[in-house]
Backbone bond lengths (Angstrom), bond angles and torsions (degrees), N, CA, C in turn:
res aa  C-N    CA-C-N  psi(-1)  N-CA   C-N-CA  omega(-1)  CA-C   N-CA-C  phi
1 M - - - 1.496 - - 1.497 108.33 -
2 N 1.300 117.26 121.94 1.466 122.39 178.23 1.527 108.10 -92.53
3 L 1.344 115.17 88.73 1.478 121.22 -176.92 1.489 111.59 -110.70
4 E 1.328 115.70 135.92 1.451 122.07 178.05 1.511 107.84 -126.97
5 I 1.315 117.65 130.59 1.479 124.00 176.79 1.504 108.59 -105.27
6 V 1.324 116.35 123.03 1.491 121.10 -179.44 1.543 109.64 -114.87
7 L 1.298 117.14 131.25 1.469 122.43 178.05 1.480 111.77 -94.87
8 Y 1.344 117.16 128.66 1.443 124.06 171.21 1.500 109.03 -116.42
9 T 1.314 119.17 129.50 1.445 121.30 177.05 1.481 114.62 -127.41
10 D 1.323 116.33 150.70 1.440 123.49 175.79 1.523 108.70 -146.26
11 H 1.314 113.19 90.47 1.479 122.77 -179.83 1.541 112.34 58.05
12 K 1.322 117.91 -96.84 1.467 120.84 -174.93 1.544 110.98 -103.50
13 Q 1.282 120.34 12.65 1.429 123.66 179.93 1.519 111.05 -130.52
14 G 1.282 116.82 159.71 1.507 117.35 177.84 1.506 109.55 -161.60
15 K 1.321 113.11 165.51 1.477 120.96 177.38 1.533 107.79 -143.07
16 L 1.327 114.24 132.24 1.456 118.93 169.17 1.545 106.26 -104.29
17 V 1.318 115.04 127.13 1.453 120.53 -175.83 1.506 108.23 -117.30
18 A 1.317 115.39 131.50 1.472 121.24 -178.86 1.552 106.34 -100.69
19 F 1.343 114.13 127.01 1.425 123.44 177.28 1.553 110.56 -116.78
20 Q 1.309 116.68 134.00 1.468 121.44 172.95 1.516 107.56 -121.03
21 N 1.326 115.58 117.21 1.444 120.18 -176.37 1.544 111.81 53.76
22 D 1.302 115.95 45.25 1.497 123.60 -179.56 1.520 115.42 66.98
23 K 1.338 117.66 11.03 1.467 122.50 176.70 1.509 109.22 -108.36
24 K 1.355 115.64 129.08 1.494 120.89 176.47 1.492 110.79 -66.02
25 V 1.362 117.23 119.44 1.474 121.01 -174.61 1.542 110.60 -117.04
26 G 1.306 119.53 -8.11 1.452 122.64 177.64 1.526 111.67 176.44
27 Y 1.363 112.83 165.74 1.455 116.72 179.84 1.539 110.48 -154.29
28 L 1.314 114.82 160.87 1.448 123.11 176.82 1.555 104.61 -133.66
29 T 1.289 116.64 129.70 1.472 120.63 178.13 1.535 107.31 -113.41
30 Y 1.339 115.11 146.34 1.442 120.50 178.71 1.490 111.64 -143.98
31 A 1.329 115.46 161.63 1.460 124.31 176.90 1.509 107.49 -134.76
32 M 1.357 114.32 143.68 1.425 119.54 175.29 1.573 108.25 -81.60
33 K 1.335 116.25 118.27 1.447 120.17 179.27 1.537 111.56 -75.45
34 N 1.280 113.62 -41.57 1.509 121.49 175.09 1.522 106.40 -158.01
35 C 1.300 117.42 -163.06 1.477 117.24 -174.52 1.521 112.38 -73.30
36 S 1.345 120.40 -8.12 1.450 119.21 -178.16 1.537 115.18 -124.86
37 I 1.316 119.34 -0.90 1.463 121.21 -174.99 1.522 110.65 -124.46
38 V 1.329 115.52 132.43 1.449 123.53 172.56 1.523 106.80 -108.85
39 N 1.329 115.91 124.95 1.486 121.77 -179.44 1.515 108.29 -106.16
40 I 1.324 117.36 115.84 1.444 122.26 174.54 1.545 108.21 -76.35
41 T 1.288 116.03 114.10 1.475 122.15 -174.85 1.527 113.53 -93.22
42 D 1.355 117.00 -23.99 1.443 120.21 -178.75 1.533 110.38 -159.28
43 L 1.289 117.79 143.71 1.456 124.54 173.02 1.523 105.97 -139.86
44 T 1.360 115.96 112.50 1.423 121.19 -174.35 1.520 111.54 -132.37
45 L 1.315 114.26 136.31 1.474 120.05 173.21 1.521 109.44 -109.40
46 I 1.311 116.07 143.32 1.453 120.11 178.77 1.517 108.44 -73.65
47 K 1.331 116.97 138.60 1.475 120.89 -177.61 1.545 110.76 -54.08
48 G 1.311 113.45 131.07 1.485 120.26 -179.54 1.519 111.96 105.00
49 Y 1.355 117.74 -10.76 1.478 121.62 -177.00 1.510 110.34 -116.88
50 E 1.296 119.45 16.40 1.490 122.10 -174.70 1.516 113.95 -68.26
51 Q 1.276 122.20 -29.81 1.441 123.49 -174.95 1.526 115.48 -100.18
52 Q 1.317 117.56 31.32 1.458 120.63 -174.35 1.518 114.71 -119.93
53 N 1.362 116.55 13.36 1.456 124.95 -179.35 1.519 113.92 59.88
54 I 1.285 116.54 25.53 1.488 121.85 176.27 1.495 109.96 -62.93
55 E 1.326 117.02 -41.73 1.463 121.76 177.90 1.557 111.58 -56.23
56 K 1.312 115.94 -42.38 1.481 120.96 176.88 1.522 111.34 -61.37
57 E 1.289 118.89 -42.32 1.455 121.86 177.92 1.536 112.46 -63.86
58 L 1.347 115.52 -38.70 1.477 118.59 177.95 1.508 111.17 -68.93
59 I 1.341 115.52 -40.71 1.500 118.70 177.65 1.528 110.37 -65.16
60 D 1.307 115.93 -42.83 1.460 119.69 176.76 1.518 112.37 -57.82
61 S 1.304 115.41 -39.48 1.482 121.45 178.65 1.502 112.74 -65.51
62 I 1.337 118.47 -45.10 1.463 121.41 178.72 1.525 109.95 -67.78
63 A 1.296 117.67 -36.60 1.500 122.22 179.09 1.511 108.15 -64.15
64 E 1.328 117.74 -45.36 1.431 120.43 177.30 1.551 114.73 -61.18
65 L 1.371 113.04 -40.70 1.420 118.40 175.53 1.522 112.33 -61.68
66 A 1.315 115.69 -42.99 1.485 121.81 177.23 1.571 110.01 -62.94
67 R 1.276 116.70 -47.19 1.472 119.56 179.97 1.553 110.75 -59.74
68 N 1.290 114.84 -47.39 1.501 121.29 -177.34 1.529 112.30 -61.52
69 N 1.317 116.12 -27.01 1.459 122.93 -175.74 1.495 113.27 -109.68
70 R 1.368 115.30 8.62 1.477 120.54 178.62 1.540 112.05 56.38
71 K 1.263 115.77 48.51 1.487 121.77 -178.75 1.508 110.51 -120.77
72 Q 1.284 120.15 159.86 1.430 128.56 177.76 1.528 106.32 -107.24
73 I 1.329 117.16 155.47 1.427 125.04 -178.54 1.559 109.70 -113.73
74 I 1.341 111.98 135.59 1.484 120.30 164.93 1.544 104.62 -123.79
75 A 1.333 114.79 157.71 1.463 117.42 -175.65 1.530 110.13 -128.03
76 E 1.271 117.57 111.60 1.469 122.40 170.20 1.541 109.72 -72.31
77 S 1.293 115.77 -32.89 1.463 123.21 -179.42 1.563 107.40 -73.60
78 K 1.310 116.41 122.36 1.451 118.59 -178.85 1.522 113.39 -64.75
79 F 1.337 114.53 -35.51 1.464 120.36 178.14 1.546 111.09 -61.16
80 A 1.357 113.54 -50.45 1.476 119.84 178.07 1.521 111.99 -61.49
81 K 1.324 115.63 -41.54 1.463 120.03 -179.87 1.512 111.71 -61.60
82 L 1.334 118.01 -42.46 1.435 123.81 178.08 1.553 110.17 -60.78
83 L 1.366 115.56 -48.17 1.444 118.39 -177.41 1.514 111.34 -64.47
84 L 1.340 116.92 -40.13 1.484 119.99 179.82 1.512 111.76 -64.92
85 E 1.302 118.06 -43.02 1.497 122.61 -176.62 1.502 111.98 -75.08
86 M 1.350 118.46 -24.28 1.521 118.44 -179.11 1.524 111.20 -81.14
87 D 1.338 119.49 -19.88 1.417 122.27 -173.29 1.530 108.96 -110.69
88 K 1.344 115.58 111.93 1.434 121.03 -177.20 1.553 115.35 -63.01
89 S 1.325 115.97 -17.03 1.489 119.33 179.21 1.514 113.09 -67.95
90 Y 1.352 116.14 -11.72 1.490 119.50 179.18 1.538 112.88 -100.93
91 Q 1.361 116.74 1.44 1.462 117.77 -176.46 1.530 115.14 -58.47
92 D 1.355 115.96 -27.83 1.483 118.58 -178.97 1.519 111.94 -69.70
93 V 1.324 119.47 -22.84 1.462 120.86 -178.43 1.499 113.95 -108.05
94 L 1.318 116.70 -6.43 1.494 117.87 178.67 1.543 110.14 -76.16
95 N 1.288 114.30 132.55 1.454 119.18 176.01 1.524 107.53 -70.41
96 P 1.299 119.70 159.22 1.471 121.30 -178.51 1.537 109.96 -47.22
97 K 1.300 115.38 141.30 1.516 121.25 -175.82 1.490 112.60 -57.39
98 E 1.347 118.46 -30.14 1.488 117.61 -176.26 1.522 110.55 -65.02
99 I 1.346 118.74 -29.40 1.461 123.36 176.19 1.559 108.02 -68.24
100 N 1.341 117.73 -46.61 1.425 122.08 -179.73 1.550 109.06 -62.39
101 Q 1.342 118.34 -36.03 1.456 120.98 -179.92 1.504 112.23 -66.46
102 V 1.340 119.52 -29.48 1.439 124.81 178.86 1.539 106.67 -66.22
103 L 1.312 119.95 -32.38 1.447 122.27 -178.27 1.504 111.09 -83.89
104 A 1.363 120.65 -12.67 1.420 122.11 -173.84 1.526 111.53 -67.60
C-alpha cells in the first residue's frame, strides 16, 4: 500500500490527510484544547478504503505528533477514541480516562 500522510495546520487546529496514489482516502482532524492536550475531533475513511488499516496509520501519526510535542490526546471522535483505548501502545499519550469519559 502506497500511503502518504500529510499534515495541515492552522494555529490551534490541524488535519492529517491520508493519500493513496495521490487520492485522498481518509483524514483525522484535531484541535488544541490547551497547551498540553490534542483533541481528535473527527476520523473519517473514504468509502471503499475501510479495510486497509488507514485509520491505524492516522492514529499512529497523531500519536507521534503528540509524543514529539509532549502532549496528551483526548478523542471527541468515538471511532478514534475506541481505536486509542483498544491499543495499549497509545497509553503513554492518552489523557486520563475520566477526561475521555466527559467527552463520551
